[in-house]
C-alpha positions as CSV (number, residue, x, y, z in Angstrom):
1,M,-20.0,-10.0,-20.2
2,N,-17.8,-9.1,-23.1
3,T,-19.0,-5.6,-23.0
4,V,-18.0,-5.2,-19.3
5,K,-14.7,-6.9,-19.9
6,G,-14.0,-4.6,-22.8
7,W,-14.9,-1.5,-20.7
8,I,-12.6,-2.6,-17.9
9,S,-9.7,-3.2,-20.4
10,R,-10.2,0.2,-21.9
11,H,-10.6,2.1,-18.6
12,Q,-8.4,0.2,-16.2
13,I,-7.7,3.2,-13.9
14,A,-11.4,4.1,-13.5
15,A,-12.2,0.4,-13.0
16,F,-9.5,0.1,-10.3
17,F,-10.9,2.9,-8.2
18,I,-14.5,1.7,-8.6
19,L,-13.6,-1.9,-7.7
20,T,-11.3,-0.8,-4.8
21,F,-14.1,1.1,-3.1
22,T,-16.6,-1.6,-3.9
23,I,-14.5,-4.2,-2.0
24,T,-13.4,-2.0,0.9
25,W,-16.5,0.0,1.5
26,G,-18.8,-2.9,0.7
27,L,-17.2,-4.8,3.6
28,G,-16.7,-1.6,5.6
29,F,-19.2,-2.7,8.3
30,S,-16.7,-5.4,9.4
31,Y,-14.3,-2.8,10.8
32,R,-16.7,-1.6,13.4
33,A,-18.0,-5.1,14.1
34,V,-14.5,-6.3,14.9
35,L,-12.8,-3.3,16.4
36,V,-15.8,-1.9,18.4
37,H,-18.1,-4.8,19.1
38,G,-15.5,-7.6,19.2
39,E,-17.1,-9.8,16.6
40,F,-13.8,-11.5,15.7
41,L,-15.5,-14.1,13.5
42,L,-15.7,-11.2,10.9
43,A,-12.0,-10.6,11.0
44,P,-11.4,-12.4,7.7
45,L,-13.8,-9.8,6.1
46,V,-11.6,-7.0,7.5
47,S,-8.6,-8.7,5.9
48,V,-10.3,-8.8,2.5
49,A,-11.6,-5.2,2.8
50,T,-8.1,-3.9,3.6
51,C,-6.7,-5.8,0.7
52,G,-9.2,-4.0,-1.6
53,P,-6.6,-2.1,-3.7
54,A,-4.5,-5.2,-4.2
55,L,-7.4,-7.4,-5.1
56,A,-8.8,-4.8,-7.5
57,G,-5.4,-4.5,-9.3
58,I,-5.1,-8.3,-9.6
59,I,-8.7,-8.8,-10.8
60,I,-8.4,-6.0,-13.5
61,S,-5.0,-7.3,-14.6
62,A,-6.5,-10.8,-15.0
63,I,-9.5,-9.5,-16.9
64,S,-7.4,-7.3,-19.2
65,N,-4.7,-10.0,-19.9
66,T,-4.3,-10.8,-23.6
67,Q,-1.5,-13.3,-23.4
68,P,-1.7,-17.1,-23.0
69,R,-1.2,-18.5,-19.5
70,Q,2.4,-19.4,-18.6
71,G,4.0,-21.6,-16.0
72,T,2.1,-24.2,-13.8
73,R,-0.4,-24.0,-11.0
74,K,2.1,-25.9,-8.9
75,E,4.3,-22.8,-8.5
76,F,1.3,-20.7,-7.4
77,W,0.2,-23.2,-4.8
78,I,3.7,-23.6,-3.4
79,A,3.9,-19.8,-3.2
80,F,0.5,-19.7,-1.5
81,F,1.3,-22.2,1.2
82,V,4.7,-20.5,1.9
83,A,2.9,-17.0,2.1
84,W,0.1,-18.5,4.1
85,S,2.4,-20.0,6.8
86,T,4.6,-16.9,6.9
87,S,1.7,-14.5,7.2
88,A,0.2,-16.6,10.0
89,L,3.5,-16.6,11.9
90,V,3.7,-12.8,11.5
91,L,0.2,-12.3,12.8
92,L,0.8,-14.7,15.7
93,A,4.0,-12.9,16.6
94,Y,2.2,-9.5,16.6
95,N,-0.7,-10.8,18.6
96,T,1.6,-12.5,21.1
97,F,4.3,-9.8,21.6
98,I,2.5,-6.6,20.8
99,S,-1.2,-7.3,21.6
100,L,-0.3,-9.7,24.4
101,V,-2.8,-12.3,23.2
102,P,-2.0,-15.7,24.8
103,L,-0.7,-18.3,22.3
104,S,-3.2,-21.1,21.9
105,P,-4.5,-23.5,19.3
106,G,-7.5,-21.2,18.9
107,A,-5.1,-18.3,18.2
108,V,-3.3,-20.4,15.6
109,G,-6.5,-21.4,13.8
110,F,-7.8,-17.8,13.9
111,S,-4.5,-16.6,12.3
112,L,-4.6,-19.2,9.5
113,V,-8.1,-18.1,8.5
114,V,-7.5,-14.3,8.7
115,V,-4.4,-14.4,6.6
116,V,-5.8,-16.2,3.6
117,S,-6.4,-13.0,1.6
118,V,-2.9,-11.7,2.3
119,A,-1.4,-15.1,1.3
120,F,-3.4,-15.0,-1.9
121,V,-2.1,-11.5,-2.9
122,I,1.5,-12.5,-2.2
123,S,1.2,-15.8,-4.1
124,M,0.0,-14.0,-7.2
125,T,3.6,-13.1,-7.8
126,Y,3.7,-16.6,-9.2
127,S,0.4,-16.3,-11.1
128,C,0.0,-18.2,-14.4
129,I,-1.6,-15.0,-15.8
130,P,1.3,-13.0,-17.4
131,A,-0.3,-9.6,-16.8
132,V,-0.7,-10.3,-13.1
133,K,2.7,-11.9,-12.6
134,S,4.4,-9.0,-14.5
135,Y,3.1,-6.3,-12.3
136,M,3.2,-8.3,-9.0
137,S,6.8,-9.5,-9.4
138,S,8.5,-6.6,-7.6
139,L,6.6,-7.3,-4.4
140,I,9.1,-10.0,-3.5
141,R,12.2,-8.5,-5.2
142,L,14.8,-6.0,-3.7
143,R,17.9,-7.0,-5.8
144,G,19.9,-3.9,-6.5
145,L,17.6,-1.7,-4.6
146,W,18.7,-2.0,-1.0
147,G,19.9,1.6,-0.9
148,W,16.4,2.8,-1.7
149,A,14.9,0.4,0.8
150,L,17.1,1.8,3.5
151,L,16.1,5.4,2.5
152,A,12.5,4.4,2.6
153,L,13.0,3.3,6.2
154,V,14.0,6.8,7.3
155,L,12.6,9.2,4.7
156,I,9.4,10.0,6.6
157,P,10.0,8.7,10.2
158,G,13.3,10.7,10.4
159,P,11.6,14.1,10.3
160,A,9.2,12.9,13.0
161,L,12.0,12.1,15.3
162,L,13.9,15.3,14.5
163,S,10.8,17.5,15.0
164,I,10.6,16.6,18.7
165,P,14.0,18.1,19.9
166,V,13.6,21.0,17.5
167,S,10.1,21.7,18.9
168,N,11.6,21.5,22.4
169,I,14.4,23.9,21.6
170,I,11.9,26.5,20.5
171,G,9.7,25.8,23.5
172,R,6.7,24.2,21.7
173,Q,6.9,20.5,22.8
174,P,8.7,18.9,25.7
175,I,10.8,15.8,25.0
176,V,8.4,13.3,26.6
177,A,6.8,12.2,23.3
178,I,8.8,9.1,22.6
179,W,7.0,6.1,24.1
180,L,9.5,3.4,24.8
181,P,7.7,0.4,26.4
182,R,11.1,-1.5,26.4
183,T,14.7,-0.8,26.0
184,G,17.6,-2.4,24.2
185,L,16.9,-5.7,22.4
186,A,13.4,-5.8,23.7
187,L,12.6,-2.5,22.1
188,A,14.3,-3.5,18.9
189,G,12.3,-6.7,18.8
190,R,9.0,-4.9,19.3
191,I,9.8,-2.4,16.5
192,A,10.8,-5.2,14.2
193,V,7.6,-7.2,14.9
194,K,5.5,-4.1,14.3
195,F,7.3,-3.2,11.1
196,I,7.0,-6.7,9.6
197,Y,3.4,-6.8,10.6
198,Q,2.7,-3.5,8.8
199,I,4.4,-5.0,5.7
200,F,2.0,-7.9,5.6
201,F,-1.1,-6.2,7.3
202,F,-1.6,-4.2,5.2
203,N,0.6,-1.3,4.1
204,T,2.5,-3.2,1.5
205,V,0.5,-6.3,0.6
206,G,-3.0,-4.8,0.8
207,E,-2.4,-1.1,-0.2
208,E,0.8,-0.5,-2.1
209,V,0.2,-3.5,-4.5
210,G,-2.8,-1.5,-5.6
211,W,-2.2,2.2,-5.2
212,R,1.4,2.3,-6.4
213,G,1.8,-1.1,-8.0
214,F,-1.2,-1.0,-10.2
215,A,-2.7,2.5,-10.4
216,L,0.5,4.7,-10.4
217,P,2.2,3.2,-13.5
218,R,-1.0,3.5,-15.5
219,L,-1.6,7.1,-14.3
220,Q,2.0,8.0,-15.3
221,V,1.3,6.9,-18.9
222,R,-0.6,10.2,-19.2
223,T,0.4,12.4,-16.3
224,S,3.4,13.5,-14.4
225,P,4.5,11.8,-11.1
226,L,3.3,14.9,-9.2
227,I,-0.2,14.9,-10.7
228,A,-0.4,11.1,-10.3
229,A,0.5,11.5,-6.6
230,L,-2.3,14.0,-6.1
231,I,-4.8,11.9,-8.0
232,I,-4.0,8.9,-5.8
233,S,-4.3,10.9,-2.6
234,I,-7.8,12.1,-3.6
235,F,-9.0,8.5,-3.4
236,W,-6.5,7.2,-0.9
237,V,-7.8,9.4,2.0
238,P,-11.6,8.6,1.9
239,W,-10.7,4.9,1.2
240,H,-9.8,4.8,5.0
241,F,-13.2,6.1,6.1
242,F,-14.7,3.0,7.7
243,L,-11.4,2.0,9.4
244,W,-11.0,5.5,10.8
245,Q,-14.6,5.6,11.9
246,A,-14.2,2.3,13.8
247,E,-11.0,3.6,15.4
248,G,-12.9,6.5,16.8
249,A,-11.5,9.3,14.6
250,P,-13.7,12.4,14.2
251,V,-14.6,11.6,10.6
252,L,-17.6,13.9,10.7
253,T,-15.5,17.1,11.2
254,L,-14.0,19.2,8.4
255,Q,-10.8,19.8,10.3
256,F,-10.0,16.1,10.4
257,W,-10.3,15.7,6.7
258,I,-8.2,18.8,6.0
259,E,-5.5,17.4,8.3
260,M,-5.7,13.9,6.7
261,Y,-5.5,15.3,3.2
262,M,-2.5,17.5,4.0
263,G,-0.5,14.7,5.6
264,I,-1.5,11.9,3.2
265,T,-0.9,14.0,0.1
266,L,2.6,14.7,1.3
267,L,3.0,11.0,2.0
268,S,1.8,10.2,-1.4
269,V,4.4,12.5,-3.0
270,F,7.2,10.8,-0.9
271,I,6.0,7.2,-1.8
272,V,5.5,8.0,-5.5
273,W,9.0,9.6,-5.7
274,I,10.8,6.6,-4.1
275,F,8.7,4.1,-6.1
276,N,9.8,5.8,-9.3
277,R,13.4,6.0,-8.1
278,A,13.4,2.3,-7.2
279,K,12.4,1.4,-10.7
280,G,8.7,0.8,-9.9
281,N,9.4,-1.5,-7.0
282,I,6.3,-2.3,-4.9
283,L,8.3,-3.6,-1.9
284,V,10.3,-0.3,-1.6
285,A,7.0,1.7,-1.6
286,G,5.6,-0.7,1.0
287,I,8.7,-0.3,3.2
288,A,8.2,3.5,3.2
289,H,4.5,3.1,4.0
290,A,5.1,0.6,6.8
291,A,8.0,2.7,8.3
292,V,5.5,5.6,8.8
293,N,2.9,3.5,10.6
294,T,5.6,1.8,12.7
295,A,7.2,5.0,13.7
296,F,4.0,6.5,14.9
297,E,3.3,3.5,17.0
298,F,6.3,4.6,19.2
299,I,6.5,8.3,18.6
300,V,3.8,10.8,19.7
301,V,4.3,14.1,17.9
302,H,2.3,16.9,19.6
303,D,3.7,19.6,17.4
304,R,2.1,18.5,14.1
305,Q,2.5,21.9,12.6
306,L,6.3,21.7,12.8
307,L,6.3,18.2,11.6
308,N,4.1,19.1,8.6
309,L,6.4,22.0,7.9
310,F,9.4,19.6,7.9
311,W,7.6,17.2,5.6
312,L,6.5,20.0,3.3
313,D,10.1,21.3,3.0
314,I,11.3,17.8,2.1
315,A,8.5,17.3,-0.4
316,L,9.2,20.6,-2.1
317,A,12.9,19.7,-2.3
318,I,12.1,16.4,-3.8
319,I,9.6,17.8,-6.3
320,V,12.0,20.5,-7.5
321,A,15.1,18.3,-7.5
322,D,13.4,15.5,-9.4
323,R,11.2,17.8,-11.6
324,M,8.2,15.8,-10.6
325,W,5.9,18.0,-12.7
326,K,7.4,16.5,-15.8
327,K,6.2,13.2,-17.3
328,L,8.5,10.2,-17.1
329,P,9.8,8.8,-20.4
330,S,7.6,6.0,-21.8
331,D,10.3,3.4,-21.3
332,H,10.7,4.2,-17.5
333,P,10.2,1.0,-15.4
334,A,7.5,2.8,-13.4
335,V,5.4,3.7,-16.4
336,Y,2.9,1.1,-17.7
337,T,3.9,0.3,-21.3
338,E,2.0,-2.8,-22.3
339,L,0.8,-2.3,-25.9
340,G,-2.7,-3.5,-25.2
341,M,-3.3,-0.9,-22.5
342,I,-1.9,2.0,-24.4
343,E,-3.8,1.3,-27.6
344,L,-7.0,0.7,-25.8
345,E,-6.7,3.9,-23.8
346,R,-6.3,5.7,-27.1
347,G,-9.6,4.3,-28.2
348,I,-8.4,1.6,-30.6
349,T,-10.8,-1.4,-30.6
350,E,-9.7,-4.9,-29.7
351,K,-10.5,-6.0,-33.2
352,T,-8.1,-3.4,-34.6
353,L,-5.4,-4.6,-32.2
354,E,-5.8,-8.1,-33.5
355,V,-5.2,-6.9,-37.0
356,L,-2.2,-4.9,-35.9
357,H,-0.7,-8.0,-34.2
358,V,-0.9,-10.1,-37.3
C-alpha cells in the first residue's frame, strides 16, 4: 500500500489520467443503459462516471497530502447538505422546465440520489484535508474575478452567434439556425436554467475541477500553457467516448474524431488561457465550459468550417498576445508549487524530504 501511495505522490499527473479513465470508462456502460435503454436506476452511476476527473483529483490530493488535518467535519457536512439540496433543486428545475418531466415525490427522490456525487465534490471545498481544500477552494470563489467570468460567458459562444450572419452574407448558411423555443423572459429563464445545470452537471463540478483545477497546474510546473492545453485535449476527447456513443455520435468514424480533436483542442486553449488569467480559478474555467454547451443548446451552426476559422483566429491571437508557448513563472497562482510535489517529481524520496523539513 505504501508503495502505491508513494508512486501516486511522485506521479500525480499520470495517476490522475489513469484514475479518471478508470472511473469514467469503468462505469461507461451506465451511459447507454440510461440514455438508450431508459434504465434510470443506474443514473447515479452516470453521475459518478461524469465526475471522474474531479473525483480523481480529490482522491490523489488526499493520498498525496502531507499536512495534518485542519478544521472540523462539521464544516464539511454543512457544506455537503447545502450543496446536496442546491444540486437537487437545479436538477429538478432542469427536468421540470427543460425536459418537461412532471414534478412529483418520485422526481424529488430521484434527484436527491443522483446528485450525491456532485454534492460531494462541491463540499470538498471545506475538506479537512489541506491539499484538497487548497486546490478546491476556487470552485466557490469569484471575488475580484467578475470581469473574467463575464468574458468567459461570451468568449466562445460569441463567435458562434457571429458566424451565422457572416455565413449568411457570403451565401453559405441562411439565418434560420437559432432555435428559440420561447421569447423574452421565458427564453431568458430557459437559458439561465440550462446554464446553471451545466455548471453543476457536469462541466464545472465534474470536469473542470479535474482537468483544469488539478491537472493543469501540475502540468504547468514543467510545460508551457500551450503544451499543457494540448496534453489535456489528448485525454479530454476520448474521455467522452461512452457518452458520445450513447448519444448516437458516429464514434467509429475517423472524421468524427478529427472534428472533435480540432474543436476541443481550440476549446482547451481558450479555457487554459482564461483559467490562467483568472489566477487559476476553477469556477471561471467552468463558466467558459458551461457557456459553450449552453450556447449550442439554442444555436445550430451549420457552417462549422467558418466557425472553426473564427475560433482558430481567436485562439492564435490569444496564443501570440499571451505568449502561451512560454512557461509561467513558478509563483503564478495557476502553477502548482507545493514543495512536496515539486521535490517528489524531481525524484527526491519522501525520507529525504523529512530530513529537509527538520
